Every structure is written in C-alpha cells, then in structure tokens.
Biotite code that builds the C-alpha atoms (Angstrom):
import biotite.structure as struc

atoms = struc.array([
    struc.Atom([35.778, 8.327, -23.249], chain_id="A", res_id=1, res_name="MET", atom_name="CA", element="C"),
    struc.Atom([38.726, 7.867, -25.594], chain_id="A", res_id=2, res_name="LYS", atom_name="CA", element="C"),
    struc.Atom([40.871, 4.789, -26.217], chain_id="A", res_id=3, res_name="VAL", atom_name="CA", element="C"),
    struc.Atom([44.418, 5.365, -27.448], chain_id="A", res_id=4, res_name="ASN", atom_name="CA", element="C"),
    struc.Atom([45.911, 3.697, -30.508], chain_id="A", res_id=5, res_name="LEU", atom_name="CA", element="C"),
    struc.Atom([47.934, 1.095, -28.572], chain_id="A", res_id=6, res_name="ILE", atom_name="CA", element="C"),
    struc.Atom([44.871, 0.104, -26.546], chain_id="A", res_id=7, res_name="GLN", atom_name="CA", element="C"),
    struc.Atom([42.819, -0.219, -29.730], chain_id="A", res_id=8, res_name="LYS", atom_name="CA", element="C"),
    struc.Atom([45.422, -2.485, -31.322], chain_id="A", res_id=9, res_name="ILE", atom_name="CA", element="C"),
    struc.Atom([45.756, -4.666, -28.225], chain_id="A", res_id=10, res_name="MET", atom_name="CA", element="C"),
    struc.Atom([41.990, -4.884, -27.837], chain_id="A", res_id=11, res_name="SER", atom_name="CA", element="C"),
    struc.Atom([41.775, -6.740, -31.146], chain_id="A", res_id=12, res_name="ARG", atom_name="CA", element="C"),
    struc.Atom([43.283, -9.742, -29.366], chain_id="A", res_id=13, res_name="PHE", atom_name="CA", element="C"),
    struc.Atom([41.842, -9.576, -25.832], chain_id="A", res_id=14, res_name="TYR", atom_name="CA", element="C"),
    struc.Atom([39.794, -7.260, -23.606], chain_id="A", res_id=15, res_name="PRO", atom_name="CA", element="C"),
    struc.Atom([41.737, -4.249, -22.334], chain_id="A", res_id=16, res_name="ILE", atom_name="CA", element="C"),
    struc.Atom([40.792, -2.848, -18.936], chain_id="A", res_id=17, res_name="THR", atom_name="CA", element="C"),
    struc.Atom([40.340, 0.903, -19.302], chain_id="A", res_id=18, res_name="ILE", atom_name="CA", element="C"),
    struc.Atom([39.051, 1.732, -15.850], chain_id="A", res_id=19, res_name="GLU", atom_name="CA", element="C"),
    struc.Atom([38.497, 0.007, -12.493], chain_id="A", res_id=20, res_name="ARG", atom_name="CA", element="C"),
    struc.Atom([35.699, 1.357, -10.329], chain_id="A", res_id=21, res_name="LEU", atom_name="CA", element="C"),
    struc.Atom([33.900, 0.559, -7.119], chain_id="A", res_id=22, res_name="SER", atom_name="CA", element="C"),
    struc.Atom([30.406, 1.339, -5.893], chain_id="A", res_id=23, res_name="SER", atom_name="CA", element="C"),
    struc.Atom([28.306, 0.532, -2.864], chain_id="A", res_id=24, res_name="GLU", atom_name="CA", element="C"),
    struc.Atom([26.431, -2.080, -4.901], chain_id="A", res_id=25, res_name="MET", atom_name="CA", element="C"),
    struc.Atom([29.415, -3.445, -6.830], chain_id="A", res_id=26, res_name="HIS", atom_name="CA", element="C"),
    struc.Atom([32.827, -3.462, -5.106], chain_id="A", res_id=27, res_name="PRO", atom_name="CA", element="C"),
    struc.Atom([34.506, -4.413, -8.394], chain_id="A", res_id=28, res_name="ASN", atom_name="CA", element="C"),
    struc.Atom([33.564, -2.906, -11.727], chain_id="A", res_id=29, res_name="LEU", atom_name="CA", element="C"),
    struc.Atom([35.735, -3.274, -14.806], chain_id="A", res_id=30, res_name="LEU", atom_name="CA", element="C"),
    struc.Atom([35.228, -1.090, -17.849], chain_id="A", res_id=31, res_name="LEU", atom_name="CA", element="C"),
    struc.Atom([36.886, -2.905, -20.737], chain_id="A", res_id=32, res_name="GLN", atom_name="CA", element="C"),
    struc.Atom([37.366, -2.402, -24.456], chain_id="A", res_id=33, res_name="TYR", atom_name="CA", element="C"),
    struc.Atom([37.421, -5.315, -26.906], chain_id="A", res_id=34, res_name="HIS", atom_name="CA", element="C"),
    struc.Atom([37.148, -5.320, -30.699], chain_id="A", res_id=35, res_name="LYS", atom_name="CA", element="C"),
    struc.Atom([35.699, -1.787, -30.866], chain_id="A", res_id=36, res_name="ASP", atom_name="CA", element="C"),
    struc.Atom([33.116, -2.441, -28.168], chain_id="A", res_id=37, res_name="GLU", atom_name="CA", element="C"),
    struc.Atom([32.743, -1.488, -24.507], chain_id="A", res_id=38, res_name="TRP", atom_name="CA", element="C"),
    struc.Atom([32.309, -4.250, -21.932], chain_id="A", res_id=39, res_name="LEU", atom_name="CA", element="C"),
    struc.Atom([31.234, -3.948, -18.310], chain_id="A", res_id=40, res_name="LEU", atom_name="CA", element="C"),
    struc.Atom([32.146, -6.722, -15.878], chain_id="A", res_id=41, res_name="GLU", atom_name="CA", element="C"),
    struc.Atom([31.704, -7.150, -12.144], chain_id="A", res_id=42, res_name="THR", atom_name="CA", element="C"),
    struc.Atom([34.446, -9.756, -11.835], chain_id="A", res_id=43, res_name="GLY", atom_name="CA", element="C"),
    struc.Atom([31.944, -12.623, -11.954], chain_id="A", res_id=44, res_name="SER", atom_name="CA", element="C"),
    struc.Atom([29.363, -11.387, -14.458], chain_id="A", res_id=45, res_name="ALA", atom_name="CA", element="C"),
    struc.Atom([29.243, -9.630, -17.822], chain_id="A", res_id=46, res_name="LEU", atom_name="CA", element="C"),
    struc.Atom([26.743, -6.762, -17.602], chain_id="A", res_id=47, res_name="TYR", atom_name="CA", element="C"),
    struc.Atom([27.167, -5.309, -21.070], chain_id="A", res_id=48, res_name="SER", atom_name="CA", element="C"),
    struc.Atom([28.898, -6.134, -24.356], chain_id="A", res_id=49, res_name="LYS", atom_name="CA", element="C"),
    struc.Atom([28.174, -3.448, -26.893], chain_id="A", res_id=50, res_name="GLY", atom_name="CA", element="C"),
    struc.Atom([26.379, -4.508, -30.050], chain_id="A", res_id=51, res_name="LEU", atom_name="CA", element="C"),
    struc.Atom([27.371, -8.127, -29.358], chain_id="A", res_id=52, res_name="SER", atom_name="CA", element="C"),
    struc.Atom([25.247, -8.430, -26.201], chain_id="A", res_id=53, res_name="TYR", atom_name="CA", element="C"),
    struc.Atom([23.522, -11.727, -27.002], chain_id="A", res_id=54, res_name="ALA", atom_name="CA", element="C"),
    struc.Atom([20.308, -11.633, -24.912], chain_id="A", res_id=55, res_name="PRO", atom_name="CA", element="C"),
    struc.Atom([18.931, -8.573, -26.673], chain_id="A", res_id=56, res_name="PHE", atom_name="CA", element="C"),
    struc.Atom([20.346, -9.476, -30.070], chain_id="A", res_id=57, res_name="ASN", atom_name="CA", element="C"),
    struc.Atom([18.456, -12.769, -29.874], chain_id="A", res_id=58, res_name="ILE", atom_name="CA", element="C"),
    struc.Atom([15.271, -11.145, -28.591], chain_id="A", res_id=59, res_name="ALA", atom_name="CA", element="C"),
    struc.Atom([15.249, -8.356, -31.169], chain_id="A", res_id=60, res_name="PHE", atom_name="CA", element="C"),
    struc.Atom([15.699, -10.832, -34.002], chain_id="A", res_id=61, res_name="LYS", atom_name="CA", element="C"),
    struc.Atom([12.684, -12.726, -32.676], chain_id="A", res_id=62, res_name="GLN", atom_name="CA", element="C"),
    struc.Atom([10.483, -9.604, -32.721], chain_id="A", res_id=63, res_name="ILE", atom_name="CA", element="C"),
    struc.Atom([12.150, -7.804, -35.630], chain_id="A", res_id=64, res_name="SER", atom_name="CA", element="C"),
    struc.Atom([8.877, -7.377, -37.532], chain_id="A", res_id=65, res_name="GLN", atom_name="CA", element="C"),
    struc.Atom([7.397, -5.466, -34.587], chain_id="A", res_id=66, res_name="ASP", atom_name="CA", element="C"),
    struc.Atom([10.305, -3.108, -33.948], chain_id="A", res_id=67, res_name="LEU", atom_name="CA", element="C"),
    struc.Atom([9.258, -0.547, -36.555], chain_id="A", res_id=68, res_name="ALA", atom_name="CA", element="C"),
    struc.Atom([6.137, 0.134, -34.456], chain_id="A", res_id=69, res_name="ASN", atom_name="CA", element="C"),
    struc.Atom([8.089, 0.942, -31.297], chain_id="A", res_id=70, res_name="ILE", atom_name="CA", element="C"),
    struc.Atom([7.796, 4.586, -30.266], chain_id="A", res_id=71, res_name="ASP", atom_name="CA", element="C"),
    struc.Atom([9.114, 4.392, -26.707], chain_id="A", res_id=72, res_name="ASN", atom_name="CA", element="C"),
    struc.Atom([11.391, 2.068, -24.770], chain_id="A", res_id=73, res_name="PHE", atom_name="CA", element="C"),
    struc.Atom([11.991, 1.409, -21.075], chain_id="A", res_id=74, res_name="LEU", atom_name="CA", element="C"),
    struc.Atom([15.170, -0.436, -20.087], chain_id="A", res_id=75, res_name="LEU", atom_name="CA", element="C"),
    struc.Atom([15.301, -1.709, -16.505], chain_id="A", res_id=76, res_name="LEU", atom_name="CA", element="C"),
    struc.Atom([18.922, -2.543, -15.806], chain_id="A", res_id=77, res_name="GLY", atom_name="CA", element="C"),
    struc.Atom([20.949, -0.296, -18.095], chain_id="A", res_id=78, res_name="THR", atom_name="CA", element="C"),
    struc.Atom([24.466, -1.707, -17.943], chain_id="A", res_id=79, res_name="GLY", atom_name="CA", element="C"),
    struc.Atom([26.192, 0.284, -20.663], chain_id="A", res_id=80, res_name="LEU", atom_name="CA", element="C"),
    struc.Atom([22.984, 0.566, -22.665], chain_id="A", res_id=81, res_name="GLY", atom_name="CA", element="C"),
    struc.Atom([23.700, -2.231, -25.154], chain_id="A", res_id=82, res_name="SER", atom_name="CA", element="C"),
    struc.Atom([19.998, -2.823, -25.812], chain_id="A", res_id=83, res_name="ALA", atom_name="CA", element="C"),
    struc.Atom([19.420, 0.769, -26.934], chain_id="A", res_id=84, res_name="LEU", atom_name="CA", element="C"),
    struc.Atom([22.640, 0.828, -28.961], chain_id="A", res_id=85, res_name="ALA", atom_name="CA", element="C"),
    struc.Atom([21.501, -2.302, -30.821], chain_id="A", res_id=86, res_name="ILE", atom_name="CA", element="C"),
    struc.Atom([18.118, -0.734, -31.612], chain_id="A", res_id=87, res_name="LEU", atom_name="CA", element="C"),
    struc.Atom([19.710, 2.436, -32.960], chain_id="A", res_id=88, res_name="GLN", atom_name="CA", element="C"),
    struc.Atom([22.697, 1.023, -34.802], chain_id="A", res_id=89, res_name="LYS", atom_name="CA", element="C"),
    struc.Atom([21.452, -2.365, -36.010], chain_id="A", res_id=90, res_name="GLU", atom_name="CA", element="C"),
    struc.Atom([17.777, -1.552, -36.640], chain_id="A", res_id=91, res_name="TYR", atom_name="CA", element="C"),
    struc.Atom([17.921, 2.211, -37.237], chain_id="A", res_id=92, res_name="ASN", atom_name="CA", element="C"),
    struc.Atom([15.186, 2.729, -34.630], chain_id="A", res_id=93, res_name="ILE", atom_name="CA", element="C"),
    struc.Atom([15.308, 5.717, -32.273], chain_id="A", res_id=94, res_name="TYR", atom_name="CA", element="C"),
    struc.Atom([12.517, 5.360, -29.701], chain_id="A", res_id=95, res_name="PRO", atom_name="CA", element="C"),
    struc.Atom([11.993, 7.790, -26.863], chain_id="A", res_id=96, res_name="LYS", atom_name="CA", element="C"),
    struc.Atom([13.888, 5.953, -24.133], chain_id="A", res_id=97, res_name="THR", atom_name="CA", element="C"),
    struc.Atom([14.156, 5.804, -20.354], chain_id="A", res_id=98, res_name="VAL", atom_name="CA", element="C"),
    struc.Atom([17.231, 4.023, -18.955], chain_id="A", res_id=99, res_name="LEU", atom_name="CA", element="C"),
    struc.Atom([17.032, 2.833, -15.335], chain_id="A", res_id=100, res_name="ILE", atom_name="CA", element="C"),
    struc.Atom([19.801, 1.460, -13.126], chain_id="A", res_id=101, res_name="ASP", atom_name="CA", element="C"),
    struc.Atom([20.054, 1.204, -9.355], chain_id="A", res_id=102, res_name="TYR", atom_name="CA", element="C"),
    struc.Atom([23.829, 1.745, -9.349], chain_id="A", res_id=103, res_name="ASP", atom_name="CA", element="C"),
    struc.Atom([24.782, 5.387, -9.940], chain_id="A", res_id=104, res_name="SER", atom_name="CA", element="C"),
    struc.Atom([28.338, 4.416, -10.975], chain_id="A", res_id=105, res_name="GLU", atom_name="CA", element="C"),
    struc.Atom([27.047, 2.128, -13.730], chain_id="A", res_id=106, res_name="ILE", atom_name="CA", element="C"),
    struc.Atom([24.601, 4.775, -14.884], chain_id="A", res_id=107, res_name="LEU", atom_name="CA", element="C"),
    struc.Atom([27.384, 7.360, -15.055], chain_id="A", res_id=108, res_name="GLU", atom_name="CA", element="C"),
    struc.Atom([29.540, 4.937, -17.067], chain_id="A", res_id=109, res_name="LEU", atom_name="CA", element="C"),
    struc.Atom([26.709, 4.461, -19.534], chain_id="A", res_id=110, res_name="SER", atom_name="CA", element="C"),
    struc.Atom([26.456, 8.237, -19.952], chain_id="A", res_id=111, res_name="ARG", atom_name="CA", element="C"),
    struc.Atom([30.182, 8.432, -20.669], chain_id="A", res_id=112, res_name="ARG", atom_name="CA", element="C"),
    struc.Atom([30.632, 5.590, -23.150], chain_id="A", res_id=113, res_name="VAL", atom_name="CA", element="C"),
    struc.Atom([27.240, 4.944, -24.745], chain_id="A", res_id=114, res_name="LEU", atom_name="CA", element="C"),
    struc.Atom([27.686, 5.993, -28.362], chain_id="A", res_id=115, res_name="GLY", atom_name="CA", element="C"),
    struc.Atom([24.095, 6.763, -29.307], chain_id="A", res_id=116, res_name="ILE", atom_name="CA", element="C"),
    struc.Atom([21.791, 9.555, -30.378], chain_id="A", res_id=117, res_name="ASN", atom_name="CA", element="C"),
    struc.Atom([20.687, 11.018, -27.023], chain_id="A", res_id=118, res_name="ARG", atom_name="CA", element="C"),
    struc.Atom([18.098, 13.570, -28.157], chain_id="A", res_id=119, res_name="GLU", atom_name="CA", element="C"),
    struc.Atom([15.222, 11.601, -26.616], chain_id="A", res_id=120, res_name="ASN", atom_name="CA", element="C"),
    struc.Atom([17.014, 9.549, -23.934], chain_id="A", res_id=121, res_name="VAL", atom_name="CA", element="C"),
    struc.Atom([16.615, 9.936, -20.155], chain_id="A", res_id=122, res_name="GLU", atom_name="CA", element="C"),
    struc.Atom([18.805, 8.371, -17.437], chain_id="A", res_id=123, res_name="PHE", atom_name="CA", element="C"),
    struc.Atom([17.356, 7.669, -13.970], chain_id="A", res_id=124, res_name="HIS", atom_name="CA", element="C"),
    struc.Atom([19.046, 6.142, -10.929], chain_id="A", res_id=125, res_name="CYS", atom_name="CA", element="C"),
    struc.Atom([16.464, 3.956, -9.179], chain_id="A", res_id=126, res_name="ALA", atom_name="CA", element="C"),
    struc.Atom([15.640, 0.354, -8.506], chain_id="A", res_id=127, res_name="SER", atom_name="CA", element="C"),
    struc.Atom([13.414, -1.199, -11.153], chain_id="A", res_id=128, res_name="ALA", atom_name="CA", element="C"),
    struc.Atom([10.472, -1.686, -8.803], chain_id="A", res_id=129, res_name="LEU", atom_name="CA", element="C"),
    struc.Atom([10.708, 1.790, -7.289], chain_id="A", res_id=130, res_name="ASN", atom_name="CA", element="C"),
    struc.Atom([10.686, 3.322, -10.740], chain_id="A", res_id=131, res_name="TYR", atom_name="CA", element="C"),
    struc.Atom([7.706, 1.229, -11.840], chain_id="A", res_id=132, res_name="LEU", atom_name="CA", element="C"),
    struc.Atom([5.733, 2.166, -8.742], chain_id="A", res_id=133, res_name="GLU", atom_name="CA", element="C"),
    struc.Atom([6.114, 5.869, -9.489], chain_id="A", res_id=134, res_name="SER", atom_name="CA", element="C"),
    struc.Atom([5.777, 5.688, -13.279], chain_id="A", res_id=135, res_name="CYS", atom_name="CA", element="C"),
    struc.Atom([2.658, 6.946, -15.074], chain_id="A", res_id=136, res_name="SER", atom_name="CA", element="C"),
    struc.Atom([3.992, 6.586, -18.639], chain_id="A", res_id=137, res_name="SER", atom_name="CA", element="C"),
    struc.Atom([3.252, 3.755, -21.072], chain_id="A", res_id=138, res_name="LYS", atom_name="CA", element="C"),
    struc.Atom([5.866, 1.942, -23.131], chain_id="A", res_id=139, res_name="PHE", atom_name="CA", element="C"),
    struc.Atom([5.782, -0.077, -26.347], chain_id="A", res_id=140, res_name="ASP", atom_name="CA", element="C"),
    struc.Atom([8.969, -1.976, -25.542], chain_id="A", res_id=141, res_name="LEU", atom_name="CA", element="C"),
    struc.Atom([10.277, -2.888, -22.086], chain_id="A", res_id=142, res_name="ILE", atom_name="CA", element="C"),
    struc.Atom([13.616, -4.578, -21.446], chain_id="A", res_id=143, res_name="GLY", atom_name="CA", element="C"),
    struc.Atom([14.224, -6.205, -18.053], chain_id="A", res_id=144, res_name="ILE", atom_name="CA", element="C"),
    struc.Atom([17.850, -7.100, -17.391], chain_id="A", res_id=145, res_name="ASP", atom_name="CA", element="C"),
    struc.Atom([18.298, -6.822, -13.639], chain_id="A", res_id=146, res_name="ILE", atom_name="CA", element="C"),
    struc.Atom([20.892, -8.909, -11.825], chain_id="A", res_id=147, res_name="PHE", atom_name="CA", element="C"),
    struc.Atom([23.208, -8.952, -8.862], chain_id="A", res_id=148, res_name="LYS", atom_name="CA", element="C"),
    struc.Atom([26.260, -10.486, -10.502], chain_id="A", res_id=149, res_name="ASP", atom_name="CA", element="C"),
    struc.Atom([25.024, -13.867, -11.881], chain_id="A", res_id=150, res_name="MET", atom_name="CA", element="C"),
    struc.Atom([21.853, -13.948, -9.761], chain_id="A", res_id=151, res_name="THR", atom_name="CA", element="C"),
    struc.Atom([18.428, -12.622, -10.688], chain_id="A", res_id=152, res_name="ASN", atom_name="CA", element="C"),
    struc.Atom([17.504, -9.473, -8.794], chain_id="A", res_id=153, res_name="ALA", atom_name="CA", element="C"),
    struc.Atom([15.223, -10.186, -5.841], chain_id="A", res_id=154, res_name="GLU", atom_name="CA", element="C"),
    struc.Atom([12.715, -7.695, -7.286], chain_id="A", res_id=155, res_name="GLU", atom_name="CA", element="C"),
    struc.Atom([11.736, -10.197, -9.966], chain_id="A", res_id=156, res_name="LEU", atom_name="CA", element="C"),
    struc.Atom([10.151, -12.358, -7.287], chain_id="A", res_id=157, res_name="PHE", atom_name="CA", element="C"),
    struc.Atom([8.240, -9.576, -5.567], chain_id="A", res_id=158, res_name="GLU", atom_name="CA", element="C"),
    struc.Atom([4.493, -10.079, -5.962], chain_id="A", res_id=159, res_name="LYS", atom_name="CA", element="C"),
    struc.Atom([4.055, -6.540, -7.239], chain_id="A", res_id=160, res_name="ALA", atom_name="CA", element="C"),
    struc.Atom([6.763, -6.648, -9.893], chain_id="A", res_id=161, res_name="PHE", atom_name="CA", element="C"),
    struc.Atom([5.053, -8.057, -12.987], chain_id="A", res_id=162, res_name="PHE", atom_name="CA", element="C"),
    struc.Atom([1.791, -6.385, -12.062], chain_id="A", res_id=163, res_name="HIS", atom_name="CA", element="C"),
    struc.Atom([3.651, -3.076, -12.170], chain_id="A", res_id=164, res_name="ARG", atom_name="CA", element="C"),
    struc.Atom([5.383, -3.989, -15.442], chain_id="A", res_id=165, res_name="VAL", atom_name="CA", element="C"),
    struc.Atom([2.003, -4.747, -16.973], chain_id="A", res_id=166, res_name="GLN", atom_name="CA", element="C"),
    struc.Atom([0.654, -1.398, -15.735], chain_id="A", res_id=167, res_name="SER", atom_name="CA", element="C"),
    struc.Atom([3.207, 0.563, -17.796], chain_id="A", res_id=168, res_name="VAL", atom_name="CA", element="C"),
    struc.Atom([2.613, -1.448, -20.987], chain_id="A", res_id=169, res_name="CYS", atom_name="CA", element="C"),
    struc.Atom([0.945, 0.208, -23.953], chain_id="A", res_id=170, res_name="SER", atom_name="CA", element="C"),
    struc.Atom([-1.684, -1.694, -25.917], chain_id="A", res_id=171, res_name="THR", atom_name="CA", element="C"),
    struc.Atom([0.996, -2.940, -28.353], chain_id="A", res_id=172, res_name="LYS", atom_name="CA", element="C"),
    struc.Atom([3.699, -3.574, -25.757], chain_id="A", res_id=173, res_name="ALA", atom_name="CA", element="C"),
    struc.Atom([6.346, -6.279, -25.947], chain_id="A", res_id=174, res_name="ILE", atom_name="CA", element="C"),
    struc.Atom([8.513, -7.054, -22.924], chain_id="A", res_id=175, res_name="CYS", atom_name="CA", element="C"),
    struc.Atom([11.882, -8.797, -22.954], chain_id="A", res_id=176, res_name="ILE", atom_name="CA", element="C"),
    struc.Atom([13.218, -10.427, -19.803], chain_id="A", res_id=177, res_name="LEU", atom_name="CA", element="C"),
    struc.Atom([16.735, -11.819, -19.470], chain_id="A", res_id=178, res_name="ASN", atom_name="CA", element="C"),
    struc.Atom([17.066, -14.293, -16.584], chain_id="A", res_id=179, res_name="ALA", atom_name="CA", element="C"),
    struc.Atom([19.503, -16.864, -15.190], chain_id="A", res_id=180, res_name="ILE", atom_name="CA", element="C"),
    struc.Atom([18.143, -19.466, -12.773], chain_id="A", res_id=181, res_name="PHE", atom_name="CA", element="C"),
    struc.Atom([19.843, -21.372, -10.001], chain_id="A", res_id=182, res_name="THR", atom_name="CA", element="C"),
    struc.Atom([17.258, -24.183, -10.069], chain_id="A", res_id=183, res_name="SER", atom_name="CA", element="C"),
    struc.Atom([14.272, -25.498, -12.013], chain_id="A", res_id=184, res_name="SER", atom_name="CA", element="C"),
    struc.Atom([12.094, -24.626, -9.009], chain_id="A", res_id=185, res_name="ALA", atom_name="CA", element="C"),
    struc.Atom([13.144, -20.986, -9.241], chain_id="A", res_id=186, res_name="GLU", atom_name="CA", element="C"),
    struc.Atom([12.356, -20.974, -12.967], chain_id="A", res_id=187, res_name="GLU", atom_name="CA", element="C"),
    struc.Atom([8.941, -22.564, -12.420], chain_id="A", res_id=188, res_name="SER", atom_name="CA", element="C"),
    struc.Atom([8.125, -20.020, -9.715], chain_id="A", res_id=189, res_name="LYS", atom_name="CA", element="C"),
    struc.Atom([8.906, -17.120, -12.034], chain_id="A", res_id=190, res_name="LEU", atom_name="CA", element="C"),
    struc.Atom([7.019, -18.700, -14.948], chain_id="A", res_id=191, res_name="ASP", atom_name="CA", element="C"),
    struc.Atom([3.931, -18.980, -12.772], chain_id="A", res_id=192, res_name="GLN", atom_name="CA", element="C"),
    struc.Atom([4.150, -15.366, -11.639], chain_id="A", res_id=193, res_name="GLU", atom_name="CA", element="C"),
    struc.Atom([4.670, -14.066, -15.176], chain_id="A", res_id=194, res_name="ILE", atom_name="CA", element="C"),
    struc.Atom([1.755, -16.106, -16.541], chain_id="A", res_id=195, res_name="SER", atom_name="CA", element="C"),
    struc.Atom([-0.667, -14.161, -14.330], chain_id="A", res_id=196, res_name="SER", atom_name="CA", element="C"),
    struc.Atom([0.013, -11.027, -16.371], chain_id="A", res_id=197, res_name="TYR", atom_name="CA", element="C"),
    struc.Atom([1.636, -12.035, -19.663], chain_id="A", res_id=198, res_name="PHE", atom_name="CA", element="C"),
    struc.Atom([1.614, -14.695, -22.337], chain_id="A", res_id=199, res_name="LYS", atom_name="CA", element="C"),
    struc.Atom([5.181, -15.562, -23.206], chain_id="A", res_id=200, res_name="PHE", atom_name="CA", element="C"),
    struc.Atom([7.649, -17.649, -25.129], chain_id="A", res_id=201, res_name="GLU", atom_name="CA", element="C"),
    struc.Atom([11.073, -18.535, -23.822], chain_id="A", res_id=202, res_name="LYS", atom_name="CA", element="C"),
    struc.Atom([14.352, -18.740, -25.732], chain_id="A", res_id=203, res_name="LEU", atom_name="CA", element="C"),
    struc.Atom([17.554, -20.395, -24.531], chain_id="A", res_id=204, res_name="ASN", atom_name="CA", element="C"),
    struc.Atom([21.054, -18.972, -24.738], chain_id="A", res_id=205, res_name="TYR", atom_name="CA", element="C"),
    struc.Atom([23.696, -20.798, -22.718], chain_id="A", res_id=206, res_name="ARG", atom_name="CA", element="C"),
    struc.Atom([22.601, -20.324, -19.098], chain_id="A", res_id=207, res_name="ARG", atom_name="CA", element="C"),
    struc.Atom([20.215, -17.518, -19.985], chain_id="A", res_id=208, res_name="ASN", atom_name="CA", element="C"),
    struc.Atom([16.477, -17.744, -20.455], chain_id="A", res_id=209, res_name="LYS", atom_name="CA", element="C"),
    struc.Atom([15.122, -14.963, -22.634], chain_id="A", res_id=210, res_name="ILE", atom_name="CA", element="C"),
    struc.Atom([11.401, -14.268, -22.276], chain_id="A", res_id=211, res_name="TYR", atom_name="CA", element="C"),
    struc.Atom([9.343, -12.531, -24.957], chain_id="A", res_id=212, res_name="ILE", atom_name="CA", element="C"),
    struc.Atom([6.193, -11.378, -23.186], chain_id="A", res_id=213, res_name="MET", atom_name="CA", element="C"),
    struc.Atom([2.934, -9.686, -24.211], chain_id="A", res_id=214, res_name="LYS", atom_name="CA", element="C"),
    struc.Atom([0.310, -8.449, -21.733], chain_id="A", res_id=215, res_name="PRO", atom_name="CA", element="C"),
    struc.Atom([-2.789, -10.570, -21.253], chain_id="A", res_id=216, res_name="ILE", atom_name="CA", element="C"),
])
C-alpha cells in the first residue's frame, strides 16, 4: 500500500488515517500512518505500531542474547506483524514464521502493509486456541498478543490454553505474552495458570504486563 507525498508530510506531525474498515469481529478498524510507520487501531485500542510497538521491543531487549538461536517463530495475534518486523529489521533475524489472527480483515491488512522478507512466512486465519489444538510443529519463539480491544482474549483463561502453548514449544523455546488486566484478581488467576506450565518473569509497561516464559 502506498502513501502519497502530502500524507507522508502530514504524518510527521500526527497519525493520518489511510483506510477505515469493518469486520465481524471489529466494527471499527483504522489503518493509520505516522512517522513512517503503520498503525492499526480499533477506536479504543492500538493493535500495532510498526517498529515502535513497545511490548515486543521491551521483550526482545530482555532476551536479546537468545534471539540468534531462534529458527522459527509463532505469533498468536498478528495485528500488522510488528513483532516480526522488529525481529527482521532491528535484529536482522529471519526465522521461519507462522502468523495467526482470528480476524480475516486484520490478517489481510498485515499482508498488504507488512514490509518484511516473506520467503518463509505463513499467514493463517484462526483463533489462537484452535490453531494450537491442530498444530504439530514446534517453535523456538512464541508471541502471544491476543485481545478484544483493551481486554485480554477469553482464550487466555481456558484451561487448555497454556497446556497447548507448552505442547508446541521446542526444547529451547521462549514465549512472550502481552496482557492487560482489569483487576489484581484476574492477574493472579492468570499467573497461577501459567505457573503450571512455565517459569516466568514479568515486566511492566504502562498498563501492560509483559511475560517472558520458559517451559517447565
């Protein structure tokens, strides 16, 4: 997708809306351009922010010494694919990648605007849990970034979810989970569920909790 010269100039000062879309899952989707980066908003939540997407920037810095050993990557909750773009452009790492999103409109947007090397990248429209239940592959790096606007996806709290995540982990796997909680009770509940399958550390960024997890 191309941005004209006037839009590029204006985008230096504020986000420019390039396209408005609607899907069954998201009645309002805004594709925006700001300071040479693509943004995806739902009206109440920011789903993607190019190379500036903080949750994965923070997480990748935390595990930077391990990234060179990553051969394959699973991203649950694609947005516009910021996590993969950061790996390729900031770390010069090109893992075999599977991008999953439950919204076909978002997945199509990511195909159109994601400026990456796509030689070893697959796009699949599915819910995170449905994909995990049918997956027989193993991954060295797994990103989990699944929301409904500003709320964690209900799948995170399904009993089978982290068991299934663990089942697709390689022996050297690292998992990154981006979460936003509505209460301390909700956070404690998720911590307890994760701890059955992973050891983890937790980083704070504004309202976000960023988990760095390794299988037990």
